[in-house]
KOLDREN-161367 format. One line per 5 residues: number of its first residue (from 1); for each residue x, y, z of N, C-alpha, C. Coordinates in Angstrom, 2 decimals, m for minus. Example, Ala and Ser with C-alpha at 12.3 -4.5 7.8 and 13.67 -1.06 7.14 Angstrom:
# KOLDREN-161367
1) 13.19,m5.69,7.80,12.30,m4.50,7.80,13.20,m3.30,7.80  12.85,m2.25,7.08,13.67,m1.06,7.14,12.90,0.03,7.87
END
This chain:
# KOLDREN-161367
1) m46.80,30.89,28.31,m45.46,30.28,28.18,m44.41,31.33,28.49  m43.42,30.95,29.25,m42.39,31.89,29.62,m41.56,32.26,28.41  m41.01,33.51,28.38,m40.17,33.94,27.25,m38.94,33.07,27.07  m38.35,32.60,28.19,m37.16,31.75,28.07,m37.49,30.42,27.38  m38.65,29.85,27.76,m39.06,28.59,27.15,m39.36,28.77,25.67
6) m40.05,29.87,25.32,m40.35,30.14,23.92,m39.09,30.34,23.12  m38.12,31.03,23.69,m36.85,31.24,22.99,m36.13,29.93,22.75  m36.17,29.01,23.73,m35.51,27.70,23.58,m36.17,26.88,22.48  m37.50,26.94,22.42,m38.21,26.19,21.38,m37.89,26.73,20.00  m37.81,28.06,19.88,m37.47,28.64,18.58,m36.07,28.24,18.14
11) m35.15,28.22,19.09,m33.78,27.81,18.76,m33.75,26.35,18.31  m34.55,25.48,18.96,m34.59,24.06,18.60,m35.15,23.88,17.19  m36.19,24.65,16.85,m36.77,24.57,15.51,m35.76,25.01,14.46  m35.01,26.08,14.75,m34.01,26.55,13.80,m32.91,25.53,13.59  m32.50,24.87,14.67,m31.45,23.84,14.55,m31.93,22.67,13.72
16) m33.17,22.19,13.99,m33.71,21.07,13.23,m33.88,21.42,11.77  m34.26,22.65,11.49,m34.44,23.07,10.10,m33.12,23.10,9.36  m32.05,23.36,10.09,m30.73,23.43,9.45,m30.14,22.07,9.18  m30.64,21.03,9.84,m30.09,19.69,9.63,m30.49,19.17,8.26  m29.60,18.48,7.54,m29.94,17.93,6.23,m30.91,16.77,6.36
21) m31.80,16.65,5.39,m32.78,15.54,5.38,m32.17,14.35,4.68  m32.24,13.19,5.30,m31.65,11.98,4.74,m32.76,11.07,4.23  m33.55,11.57,3.28,m34.62,10.76,2.72,m34.04,9.76,1.73  m34.75,8.68,1.54,m34.33,7.64,0.59,m35.46,7.45,m0.41  m35.11,7.49,m1.68,m36.09,7.31,m2.74,m36.32,5.82,m2.97
26) m37.56,5.40,m2.89,m37.90,3.99,m3.07,m38.27,3.72,m4.52  m37.71,2.65,m5.06,m38.04,2.21,m6.41,m38.39,0.72,m6.35  m39.35,0.31,m7.17,m39.77,m1.09,m7.20,m39.20,m1.78,m8.45  m38.65,m2.97,m8.22,m38.20,m3.80,m9.33,m39.31,m4.77,m9.69  m39.89,m4.56,m10.88,m40.97,m5.40,m11.36,m40.67,m5.91,m12.77
31) m39.40,m6.31,m12.95,m38.89,m6.84,m14.22,m38.87,m5.79,m15.33  m38.96,m4.53,m14.95,m38.77,m3.43,m15.87,m37.55,m2.64,m15.39  m36.68,m2.19,m16.30,m35.46,m1.49,m15.86,m35.80,m0.30,m14.97  m35.00,m0.14,m13.91,m35.19,0.95,m12.95,m34.30,2.11,m13.37  m34.90,3.29,m13.60,m34.15,4.48,m14.03,m33.48,5.12,m12.83
36) m32.18,5.37,m12.95,m31.40,6.02,m11.89,m30.61,7.15,m12.53  m30.88,8.40,m12.10,m30.16,9.55,m12.65,m29.02,9.93,m11.71  m27.94,10.46,m12.30,m26.75,10.86,m11.54,m26.38,12.29,m11.89  m25.72,12.96,m10.95,m25.09,14.24,m11.20,m23.59,14.03,m11.36  m23.02,14.62,m12.39,m21.59,14.45,m12.64,m20.80,14.96,m11.43
41) m19.90,14.11,m10.95,m19.06,14.48,m9.83,m19.68,14.27,m8.47  m20.93,13.77,m8.41,m21.58,13.50,m7.14,m21.91,12.01,m7.04  m21.48,11.41,m5.95,m21.73,9.98,m5.76,m23.17,9.76,m5.31  m23.78,8.71,m5.86,m25.13,8.34,m5.45,m25.13,6.87,m5.06  m25.86,6.55,m4.00,m25.87,5.20,m3.46,m27.19,4.53,m3.81
46) m27.10,3.28,m4.25,m28.28,2.46,m4.54,m28.24,1.25,m3.61  m29.27,1.10,m2.77,m29.35,m0.01,m1.84,m30.20,m1.13,m2.44  m29.67,m2.34,m2.41,m30.41,m3.51,m2.91,m30.55,m4.60,m1.84  m29.91,m4.41,m0.69,m30.06,m5.31,0.46,m29.67,m6.75,0.19  m28.69,m6.96,m0.66,m28.13,m8.30,m0.87,m26.77,m8.14,m1.52
51) m25.92,m9.13,m1.36,m24.61,m9.07,m1.99,m24.75,m9.26,m3.49  m24.22,m8.32,m4.26,m24.43,m8.33,m5.70,m23.11,m8.09,m6.42  m23.11,m8.46,m7.70,m22.04,m8.06,m8.62,m22.68,m7.21,m9.71  m21.94,m6.25,m10.23,m22.50,m5.29,m11.18,m21.77,m5.42,m12.51  m22.55,m5.60,m13.58,m22.00,m5.63,m14.93,m22.11,m4.26,m15.57
56) m20.96,m3.72,m16.00,m20.90,m2.36,m16.56,m20.53,m2.46,m18.04  m21.26,m1.78,m18.93,m20.91,m1.81,m20.36,m19.52,m1.26,m20.60  m18.78,m1.90,m21.48,m17.42,m1.46,m21.77,m17.41,m0.06,m22.40  m18.50,0.32,m23.05,m18.55,1.62,m23.72,m18.46,2.78,m22.75  m18.77,2.55,m21.47,m18.71,3.64,m20.49,m17.27,4.01,m20.14
61) m16.35,3.08,m20.36,m14.95,3.37,m20.08,m14.73,3.80,m18.65  m14.02,4.93,m18.48,m13.72,5.44,m17.15,m14.68,6.54,m16.70  m15.78,6.69,m17.41,m16.73,7.75,m17.06,m17.61,7.39,m15.87  m17.62,6.12,m15.48,m18.46,5.69,m14.36,m17.65,4.81,m13.42  m17.61,5.22,m12.15,m16.98,4.38,m11.12,m18.08,3.65,m10.38
66) m17.94,2.33,m10.29,m18.94,1.49,m9.64,m18.25,0.70,m8.53  m18.77,0.82,m7.32,m18.28,0.03,m6.19,m19.47,m0.62,m5.50  m19.29,m1.84,m5.03,m20.37,m2.58,m4.38,m19.86,m3.16,m3.08  m20.65,m2.98,m2.00,m20.26,m3.51,m0.69,m21.50,m3.65,0.18  m21.68,m4.85,0.74,m22.72,m5.11,1.75,m24.10,m4.64,1.30
71) m24.46,m4.94,0.06,m25.80,m4.62,m0.42,m25.99,m3.19,m0.87  m24.91,m2.41,m0.99,m25.00,m1.04,m1.46,m24.10,m0.86,m2.68  m24.61,m0.13,m3.67,m23.86,0.15,m4.89,m23.57,1.65,m4.93  m22.29,2.01,m5.10,m21.87,3.40,m5.10,m21.51,3.80,m6.54  m22.27,4.77,m7.07,m22.11,5.19,m8.46,m21.58,6.62,m8.50
76) m20.53,6.84,m9.28,m19.94,8.17,m9.43,m19.58,8.38,m10.89  m20.23,9.37,m11.52,m19.98,9.68,m12.93,m18.99,10.83,m13.02  m17.99,10.68,m13.87,m16.99,11.73,m14.07,m17.29,12.58,m15.30  m18.36,12.24,m16.01,m18.76,13.00,m17.19,m20.18,12.64,m17.57  m20.77,13.38,m18.51,m22.14,13.08,m18.94,m22.24,11.67,m19.52
81) m23.35,11.00,m19.21,m23.57,9.63,m19.68,m24.99,9.55,m20.23  m25.09,9.13,m21.47,m26.41,8.85,m22.03,m26.96,7.59,m21.38  m28.24,7.31,m21.60,m28.87,6.17,m20.95,m28.08,4.89,m21.23  m27.61,4.26,m20.16,m26.83,3.02,m20.26,m27.36,2.05,m19.23  m27.26,0.76,m19.55,m27.86,m0.27,m18.71,m26.80,m1.03,m17.92
86) m27.02,m1.12,m16.61,m26.19,m1.93,m15.74,m26.97,m3.18,m15.34  m26.26,m4.31,m15.22,m26.86,m5.55,m14.76,m26.37,m5.83,m13.34  m27.32,m5.85,m12.40,m27.01,m6.11,m11.00,m27.49,m7.52,m10.68  m26.57,m8.41,m10.31,m26.89,m9.82,m10.09,m26.64,m10.22,m8.66  m27.65,m10.85,m8.06,m27.51,m11.38,m6.71,m26.50,m12.52,m6.72
91) m25.49,m12.43,m5.87,m24.42,m13.43,m5.87,m24.94,m14.80,m5.47  m25.90,m14.86,m4.56,m26.37,m16.15,m4.04,m27.40,m16.80,m4.94  m28.39,m16.03,m5.41,m29.50,m16.62,m6.16,m29.36,m16.46,m7.67  m28.52,m15.53,m8.12,m28.41,m15.27,m9.55,m29.48,m14.35,m10.10  m30.38,m13.85,m9.26,m31.45,m12.96,m9.72,m30.86,m11.65,m10.24
96) m31.49,m11.10,m11.28,m30.99,m9.89,m11.92,m31.91,m8.71,m11.65  m31.31,m7.52,m11.53,m32.00,m6.25,m11.53,m31.32,m5.38,m12.58  m32.09,m4.74,m13.43,m31.54,m3.89,m14.49,m31.70,m2.43,m14.10  m30.60,m1.68,m14.21,m30.59,m0.25,m13.93,m30.27,0.51,m15.20  m31.11,1.48,m15.55,m30.84,2.39,m16.67,m30.36,3.71,m16.08
101) m29.07,4.00,m16.22,m28.50,5.19,m15.59,m28.25,6.27,m16.63  m28.37,7.52,m16.19,m27.99,8.69,m16.98,m27.23,9.63,m16.05  m26.35,10.45,m16.60,m25.58,11.40,m15.80,m25.53,12.73,m16.53  m25.84,13.80,m15.80,m25.81,15.16,m16.32,m25.18,16.07,m15.28  m24.55,17.17,m15.70,m24.02,18.12,m14.70,m25.14,18.72,m13.87
106) m24.88,18.92,m12.60,m25.89,19.51,m11.71,m26.02,21.00,m12.01  m27.24,21.49,m11.92,m27.49,22.91,m12.11,m27.08,23.69,m10.87  m26.85,24.98,m11.04,m26.43,25.82,m9.92,m27.48,25.78,m8.82  m27.05,25.50,m7.61,m27.94,25.47,m6.48,m28.79,24.24,m6.37  m28.62,23.28,m7.30,m29.43,22.06,m7.26,m28.94,21.15,m6.14
111) m29.88,20.62,m5.37,m29.53,19.75,m4.25,m29.00,18.41,m4.74  m28.20,17.78,m3.87,m27.67,16.45,m4.21,m28.81,15.44,m4.28  m28.66,14.46,m5.13,m29.68,13.43,m5.29,m29.71,12.52,m4.07  m30.90,12.07,m3.73,m31.06,11.20,m2.57,m30.65,9.77,m2.92  m30.26,8.99,m1.90,m30.01,7.56,m2.16,m31.27,6.87,m2.65
116) m31.07,5.75,m3.34,m32.18,4.97,m3.89,m32.19,3.60,m3.22  m33.36,3.18,m2.81,m33.52,1.82,m2.30,m34.44,1.06,m3.25  m33.96,m0.08,m3.76,m34.75,m0.89,m4.69,m35.35,m2.05,m3.93  m36.66,m2.17,m4.02,m37.37,m3.25,m3.35,m38.07,m4.09,m4.40  m38.30,m5.35,m4.08,m38.98,m6.24,m5.00,m40.45,m5.84,m5.10
121) m40.99,m5.92,m6.32,m42.39,m5.64,m6.53,m43.26,m6.68,m5.85  m44.55,m6.38,m5.73,m45.47,m7.32,m5.11,m45.46,m8.61,m5.88  m45.03,m9.69,m5.21,m44.91,m11.00,m5.87,m46.16,m11.81,m5.62  m46.53,m12.60,m6.62,m47.65,m13.52,m6.46,m47.23,m14.67,m5.56  m48.18,m15.37,m4.94,m47.82,m16.52,m4.10,m47.02,m17.54,m4.88
126) m46.01,m18.10,m4.24,m45.17,m19.09,m4.90,m45.87,m20.43,m4.94  m45.26,m21.37,m5.66,m45.86,m22.70,m5.79,m45.87,m23.44,m4.46  m44.95,m23.02,m3.55,m44.87,m23.72,m2.27,m45.81,m23.13,m1.23  m46.24,m21.85,m1.42,m47.08,m21.21,m0.43,m48.32,m20.66,m1.10  m49.48,m20.90,m0.51,m50.74,m20.45,m1.05,m51.53,m19.80,0.07
131) m51.73,m18.45,0.02,m52.47,m17.80,1.09,m53.89,m18.35,1.15  m54.37,m18.62,2.35,m55.69,m19.19,2.54,m56.61,m18.11,3.09  m57.76,m17.92,2.48,m58.74,m16.95,2.96,m59.64,m17.63,3.99  m59.70,m17.08,5.20,m60.52,m17.66,6.25,m61.97,m17.25,6.07  m62.85,m17.83,6.87,m64.28,m17.56,6.75,m64.59,m16.11,7.07
136) m63.86,m15.51,8.04,m64.15,m14.14,8.41,m63.46,m13.12,7.52  m62.83,m13.59,6.43,m62.24,m12.68,5.46,m60.80,m12.33,5.71  m60.21,m12.76,6.82,m58.82,m12.46,7.11,m57.92,m13.50,6.48  m56.72,m13.03,6.09,m55.75,m13.94,5.48,m55.04,m14.72,6.57  m55.07,m16.02,6.46,m54.38,m16.87,7.43,m52.98,m17.17,6.95
141) m52.25,m17.95,7.69,m50.88,m18.29,7.33,m50.86,m19.11,6.04  m49.80,m18.93,5.22,m49.71,m19.70,3.98,m49.73,m21.20,4.25  m50.35,m21.92,3.35,m50.41,m23.37,3.46,m49.31,m23.98,2.59  m48.54,m24.88,3.15,m47.45,m25.51,2.43,m47.96,m26.53,1.43  m47.44,m26.45,0.21,m47.75,m27.45,m0.80,m46.53,m28.35,m0.99
146) m46.76,m29.38,m1.73,m45.64,m30.28,m2.02,m44.59,m29.52,m2.82  m43.33,m29.60,m2.40,m42.27,m28.87,m3.08,m41.93,m29.54,m4.42  m41.47,m28.71,m5.35,m41.06,m29.22,m6.65,m39.83,m30.10,m6.48  m39.79,m31.27,m7.11,m38.61,m32.14,m6.99,m37.34,m31.42,m7.42  m36.25,m31.72,m6.74,m34.98,m31.06,m7.04,m34.55,m31.32,m8.47
151) m34.80,m32.53,m8.98,m34.41,m32.85,m10.36,m35.12,m31.93,m11.36  m36.39,m31.63,m11.10,m37.14,m30.74,m11.99,m36.60,m29.32,m11.90  m36.31,m28.86,m10.68,m35.78,m27.52,m10.49,m34.44,m27.36,m11.21  m33.55,m28.34,m11.06,m32.23,m28.26,m11.68,m32.33,m28.30,m13.21  m33.15,m29.19,m13.74,m33.29,m29.30,m15.19,m33.85,m28.01,m15.78
156) m34.86,m27.46,m15.13,m35.45,m26.21,m15.62,m34.45,m25.07,m15.57  m33.68,m24.99,m14.48,m32.69,m23.93,m14.35,m31.60,m24.06,m15.41  m31.14,m25.29,m15.66,m30.09,m25.50,m16.67,m30.59,m25.13,m18.06  m31.81,m25.53,m18.40,m32.36,m25.21,m19.72,m32.53,m23.70,m19.89  m33.00,m23.01,m18.85,m33.15,m21.57,m18.94,m31.78,m20.89,m19.07
161) m30.80,m21.38,m18.34,m29.47,m20.77,m18.37,m28.84,m20.89,m19.75  m29.13,m21.96,m20.47,m28.53,m22.18,m21.79,m29.32,m21.52,m22.91  m30.64,m21.47,m22.79,m31.47,m21.04,m23.92,m32.17,m19.70,m23.71  m32.46,m19.31,m22.47,m33.26,m18.11,m22.23,m32.34,m16.90,m22.00  m32.84,m15.68,m22.26,m32.07,m14.48,m21.92,m31.77,m14.46,m20.43
166) m30.60,m13.92,m20.08,m30.13,m13.97,m18.70,m31.11,m13.30,m17.75  m31.76,m12.22,m18.19,m32.65,m11.48,m17.30,m33.93,m12.26,m16.98  m34.23,m13.31,m17.75,m35.46,m14.06,m17.52,m35.23,m15.36,m16.76  m33.99,m15.67,m16.40,m33.70,m16.92,m15.69,m34.30,m16.84,m14.29  m35.11,m17.81,m13.94,m35.76,m17.84,m12.63,m34.72,m18.14,m11.55
171) m34.53,m17.24,m10.59,m33.51,m17.48,m9.56,m33.88,m18.65,m8.66  m32.86,m19.40,m8.24,m33.05,m20.53,m7.33,m32.04,m20.39,m6.21  m32.54,m20.27,m4.98,m31.65,m20.12,m3.82,m30.85,m21.40,m3.60  m29.54,m21.24,m3.43,m28.68,m22.38,m3.11,m28.04,m23.05,m4.31  m28.47,m22.73,m5.53,m27.90,m23.40,m6.70,m26.58,m22.73,m7.05
176) m25.62,m23.52,m7.49,m24.32,m22.98,m7.85,m23.74,m23.76,m9.02  m22.97,m23.06,m9.83,m22.32,m23.70,m10.97,m21.07,m24.42,m10.50  m20.80,m25.58,m11.07,m19.64,m26.38,m10.68,m18.74,m26.60,m11.88  m17.49,m26.89,m11.60,m16.51,m27.12,m12.66,m16.71,m28.49,m13.31  m16.29,m28.58,m14.55,m16.43,m29.82,m15.32,m15.06,m30.33,m15.74
181) m14.97,m31.65,m15.86,m13.77,m32.25,m16.44,m13.90,m32.22,m17.96  m13.07,m31.42,m18.59,m13.17,m31.28,m20.04,m12.66,m32.51,m20.78  m11.87,m33.34,m20.09,m11.34,m34.53,m20.74,m12.21,m35.75,m20.51  m13.41,m35.57,m19.99,m14.27,m36.70,m19.69,m14.77,m37.34,m20.99  m14.49,m38.63,m21.17,m14.92,m39.34,m22.37,m16.38,m39.75,m22.23
186) m17.18,m39.44,m23.25,m18.62,m39.74,m23.22,m19.02,m40.73,m24.31  m18.05,m41.44,m24.88,m18.38,m42.36,m25.96,m19.17,m43.56,m25.47  m19.18,m43.82,m24.14,m19.94,m44.94,m23.60,m21.34,m44.54,m23.13  m21.69,m43.26,m23.29,m22.98,m42.78,m22.81,m24.13,m43.32,m23.65  m23.99,m43.28,m24.96,m25.00,m43.81,m25.90,m24.28,m44.67,m26.92
191) m23.79,m45.83,m26.52,m22.92,m46.62,m27.41,m23.64,m47.19,m28.63  m24.97,m47.29,m28.60,m25.70,m47.89,m29.73,m26.07,m46.86,m30.79  m25.78,m45.59,m30.55,m26.16,m44.53,m31.50,m24.92,m43.81,m32.02  m25.02,m43.37,m33.25,m23.91,m42.62,m33.87,m24.02,m41.16,m33.44  m23.53,m40.88,m32.26,m23.68,m39.56,m31.67,m22.34,m39.11,m31.08
196) m22.05,m37.83,m31.29,m20.88,m37.22,m30.65,m21.39,m36.38,m29.48  m20.79,m36.55,m28.31,m21.27,m35.88,m27.10,m20.12,m35.16,m26.41  m20.42,m33.97,m25.89,m19.46,m33.27,m25.03,m20.22,m32.40,m24.04  m19.62,m32.21,m22.86,m20.28,m31.48,m21.78,m20.26,m29.98,m22.04  m21.35,m29.31,m21.57,m21.47,m27.86,m21.72,m21.31,m27.14,m20.38
201) m22.07,m27.57,m19.37,m22.04,m26.91,m18.07,m22.69,m27.83,m17.04  m22.49,m27.50,m15.77,m23.08,m28.29,m14.68,m23.39,m27.37,m13.51  m24.46,m27.73,m12.78,m24.88,m26.99,m11.60,m25.19,m27.96,m10.47  m25.13,m27.47,m9.24,m25.39,m28.31,m8.07,m26.40,m27.62,m7.16  m27.33,m28.40,m6.61,m28.29,m27.94,m5.61,m28.40,m29.04,m4.56
206) m28.00,m28.72,m3.33,m27.95,m29.71,m2.26,m27.03,m30.86,m2.69  m27.54,m32.10,m2.69,m26.70,m33.23,m3.08,m27.03,m33.72,m4.49  m27.65,m32.89,m5.31,m27.99,m33.24,m6.68,m27.16,m32.40,m7.66  m26.78,m33.01,m8.75,m26.06,m32.35,m9.83,m26.87,m32.47,m11.11  m26.80,m31.44,m11.96,m27.32,m31.53,m13.31,m26.18,m31.18,m14.26
211) m26.01,m32.00,m15.29,m24.97,m31.77,m16.30,m25.63,m31.66,m17.65  m25.34,m30.58,m18.35,m25.86,m30.36,m19.70,m24.84,m30.88,m20.71  m25.30,m31.76,m21.61,m24.42,m32.42,m22.58,m24.97,m32.15,m23.98  m24.13,m31.67,m24.85,m24.54,m31.45,m26.25,m24.37,m32.74,m27.04  m25.43,m33.13,m27.74,m25.42,m34.33,m28.58,m25.54,m33.93,m30.04
216) m24.70,m34.52,m30.87,m24.72,m34.23,m32.31,m24.76,m35.53,m33.09  m25.69,m35.63,m34.00,m25.84,m36.82,m34.85,m24.72,m36.84,m35.88  m24.02,m37.95,m35.97,m22.94,m38.09,m36.96,m23.33,m39.01,m38.11  m24.59,m39.47,m38.13,m25.05,m40.36,m39.19,m25.94,m39.59,m40.16  m26.34,m40.25,m41.23,m27.17,m39.62,m42.27,m28.64,m39.98,m42.12
221) m29.04,m40.51,m40.97,m30.43,m40.87,m40.75,m30.94,m40.24,m39.46  m32.27,m40.18,m39.34,m32.88,m39.66,m38.13,m32.65,m40.64,m36.97  m32.42,m40.07,m35.78,m32.21,m40.88,m34.59,m33.26,m40.52,m33.54  m33.94,m41.53,m33.01,m34.88,m41.32,m31.92,m34.13,m41.43,m30.60  m34.31,m40.46,m29.73,m33.59,m40.42,m28.45,m34.44,m41.06,m27.36
226) m33.92,m42.12,m26.78,m34.64,m42.88,m25.77,m33.78,m42.92,m24.51  m34.24,m42.39,m23.38,m33.42,m42.39,m22.16,m33.08,m43.78,m21.66  m33.82,m44.81,m22.11,m33.55,m46.15,m21.63,m32.25,m46.73,m22.17  m31.70,m46.14,m23.23,m30.45,m46.66,m23.79,m29.22,m45.96,m23.20  m29.44,m45.01,m22.30,m28.31,m44.35,m21.66,m27.57,m45.32,m20.75
231) m26.27,m45.27,m20.78,m25.43,m46.15,m19.98,m24.78,m45.37,m18.84  m25.21,m45.63,m17.62,m24.66,m44.95,m16.46,m25.66,m44.97,m15.31  m25.27,m44.38,m14.21,m26.11,m44.34,m13.02,m26.66,m42.92,m12.87  m27.91,m42.70,m13.32,m28.52,m41.39,m13.32,m29.87,m41.43,m12.61  m30.20,m40.31,m11.94,m31.49,m40.18,m11.28,m32.58,m39.85,m12.30
236) m32.25,m38.99,m13.25,m33.22,m38.58,m14.27,m32.45,m38.11,m15.50  m33.14,m38.15,m16.65,m32.55,m37.70,m17.91,m33.64,m37.03,m18.74  m33.29,m35.89,m19.35,m34.23,m35.14,m20.16,m33.54,m34.67,m21.43  m34.15,m34.98,m22.59,m33.64,m34.49,m23.86,m34.37,m33.20,m24.23  m33.61,m32.23,m24.74,m34.24,m30.98,m25.18,m35.18,m31.24,m26.36
241) m34.82,m32.19,m27.21,m35.66,m32.58,m28.35,m35.78,m34.10,m28.37  m36.86,m34.63,m28.91,m37.06,m36.09,m28.85,m36.26,m36.87,m29.88  m35.71,m36.19,m30.90,m34.95,m36.90,m31.92,m33.91,m35.96,m32.53  m33.05,m36.55,m33.37,m31.99,m35.80,m34.04,m32.09,m36.01,m35.54  m31.96,m34.93,m36.30,m31.95,m35.03,m37.75,m30.61,m35.48,m38.28
246) m30.53,m35.80,m39.57,m29.27,m36.24,m40.17,m28.17,m35.20,m40.02  m26.93,m35.65,m40.06,m25.79,m34.77,m39.89,m25.82,m33.67,m40.95  m25.48,m32.47,m40.53,m25.45,m31.34,m41.45,m26.72,m30.52,m41.46  m27.80,m31.04,m40.90,m29.04,m30.29,m40.85,m29.13,m29.51,m39.54  m30.03,m28.52,m39.52,m30.17,m27.69,m38.32,m30.72,m28.47,m37.14
251) m31.27,m29.64,m37.41,m31.87,m30.46,m36.36,m30.94,m31.56,m35.86  m29.66,m31.51,m36.23,m28.76,m32.62,m35.87,m28.16,m32.48,m34.47  m28.53,m31.42,m33.72,m27.92,m31.18,m32.41,m29.00,m30.89,m31.38  m28.81,m31.39,m30.18,m29.69,m31.09,m29.06,m28.89,m31.14,m27.78  m29.58,m31.00,m26.64,m28.92,m31.01,m25.34,m29.61,m32.04,m24.45
256) m28.79,m32.79,m23.72,m29.26,m33.77,m22.76,m28.93,m33.28,m21.36  m29.92,m33.35,m20.44,m29.73,m32.94,m19.05,m29.76,m34.19,m18.18  m28.64,m34.48,m17.53,m28.52,m35.66,m16.68,m28.46,m35.25,m15.22  m29.29,m35.89,m14.39,m29.32,m35.62,m12.96,m28.62,m36.77,m12.23  m27.66,m36.41,m11.38,m26.96,m37.39,m10.55,m27.08,m36.96,m9.10
261) m26.87,m37.91,m8.21,m27.02,m37.63,m6.78,m25.78,m38.08,m6.03  m25.28,m37.20,m5.19,m24.13,m37.51,m4.36,m22.79,m37.25,m5.03  m22.78,m37.06,m6.34,m21.54,m36.80,m7.08,m21.90,m36.32,m8.47  m20.87,m35.92,m9.21,m21.08,m35.40,m10.54,m21.15,m36.48,m11.60  m21.06,m36.06,m12.86,m21.23,m36.98,m13.99,m20.10,m38.00,m14.07
266) m18.86,m37.57,m13.82,m17.72,m38.46,m14.00,m17.86,m39.73,m13.18  m18.36,m39.61,m11.95,m18.49,m40.77,m11.08,m19.72,m41.61,m11.42  m20.59,m41.11,m12.28,m21.81,m41.84,m12.63,m21.69,m42.61,m13.94  m20.61,m42.39,m14.67,m20.42,m43.13,m15.92,m19.97,m44.55,m15.64  m20.32,m45.47,m16.54,m19.87,m46.85,m16.41,m18.37,m46.93,m16.59
271) m17.69,m47.83,m15.88,m16.23,m47.93,m16.02,m15.84,m48.41,m17.40  m14.65,m48.02,m17.79,m14.11,m48.43,m19.09,m13.42,m49.79,m18.90  m14.07,m50.86,m19.35,m13.54,m52.21,m19.17,m12.48,m52.52,m20.22  m11.35,m53.07,m19.76,m10.28,m53.45,m20.67,m10.34,m54.94,m20.95  m9.82,m55.39,m22.08,m9.79,m56.84,m22.37,m9.05,m57.59,m21.27
276) m9.60,m58.74,m20.87,m9.05,m59.52,m19.77,m8.04,m60.52,m20.29  m6.84,m60.50,m19.71,m5.78,m61.42,m20.09,m5.67,m62.48,m19.00  m6.13,m63.71,m19.30,m6.11,m64.78,m18.30,m4.70,m65.15,m17.90  m3.71,m64.93,m18.74,m2.34,m65.30,m18.44,m1.76,m64.58,m17.25  m2.37,m63.41,m16.91,m1.84,m62.64,m15.79,m2.19,m63.28,m14.46
281) m3.15,m64.23,m14.43,m3.56,m64.87,m13.17,m3.05,m66.29,m13.04  m2.36,m66.86,m14.05,m1.85,m68.23,m14.00,m0.41,m68.26,m13.50  m0.02,m69.37,m12.87,1.39,m69.50,m12.44,2.31,m69.41,m13.64  3.52,m68.95,m13.39,4.48,m68.76,m14.48,4.84,m70.08,m15.15  4.91,m71.21,m14.38,5.25,m72.51,m14.96,4.16,m72.98,m15.92
286) 2.90,m72.72,m15.57,1.80,m73.13,m16.45,1.83,m72.35,m17.73  2.10,m71.05,m17.60,2.15,m70.22,m18.81,3.29,m70.66,m19.70  4.45,m71.00,m19.09,5.60,m71.45,m19.89,5.31,m72.76,m20.58  4.63,m73.72,m19.89,4.29,m74.99,m20.50,3.40,m74.83,m21.70  2.41,m73.96,m21.61,1.53,m73.71,m22.75,2.29,m73.05,m23.88
291) 3.24,m72.21,m23.52,3.99,m71.52,m24.57,4.87,m72.49,m25.34  5.45,m73.56,m24.65,6.31,m74.52,m25.33,5.54,m75.61,m26.05  4.22,m75.59,m25.87,3.42,m76.61,m26.57,3.61,m77.99,m25.98  3.41,m78.19,m24.66,3.61,m79.46,m24.00,2.70,m80.51,m24.62  3.23,m81.80,m24.83,2.40,m82.87,m25.45,1.27,m83.30,m24.54
296) 0.18,m83.72,m25.16,m0.96,m84.23,m24.41,m0.63,m85.57,m23.77  m1.16,m85.79,m22.54,m0.95,m87.06,m21.88,m1.86,m88.12,m22.52  m1.30,m89.34,m22.56,m2.07,m90.47,m23.12,m2.76,m91.19,m21.98
END
């Protein structure tokens, strides 16, 4: 090898060695909090590859700056931070990732921390897809199964959102929370039962809505809840409990999940019928004659 060529190669190696390494630390989210350490005064980036919102404990005050953009979270600690938990929520699906962060001053000569990329852990086959093992041992394309009905998906999501811890709520792509009319009268929903009802929350998926309604027994006897006595136009109805205990007991309250299609709950309730006044449809002369007590014809 010529001396000039050898000298050029040595120079290239020295240049490459001087370039900073941009490695990314991979972490798996498997429903266990992901530990992320910070150096005080040094920003660290966490990539999650989806649009997210970040919940920060109020106790951290101004010691942690959090910014989120295009699937990246930028963390900068201005002081030491003991282990604290951040909640990272996917804006579209509602799925949660938990981060346990700590911050300490960097030691002299210590290199800056690498960015972190969080990837989903190995997931089991979903209910819609089942990997098929071929005769020769190779995995073939997933086989489609019958999809879960939308009414079941919505009811399950609503029940989990109300009763289960937020981190355990099963994410559903496309589902979104919708506003409710707080002045909506529900006295015609179960007119044969002594029950007080008011809306709690509602969600929408495609053209289906689910509305969660709290029911409270106002009588002193047990009430059996039967979906057949509901008054309105509903696709499906599910009671959290099959009956209600007497008023004042811990069993006097439950939740009803109503599924509607094409519109929300307000448009599915039966209309409020007013007493009919026949006089409004009769000619004025006829009404006047009846009012004066006209004599009967012989």
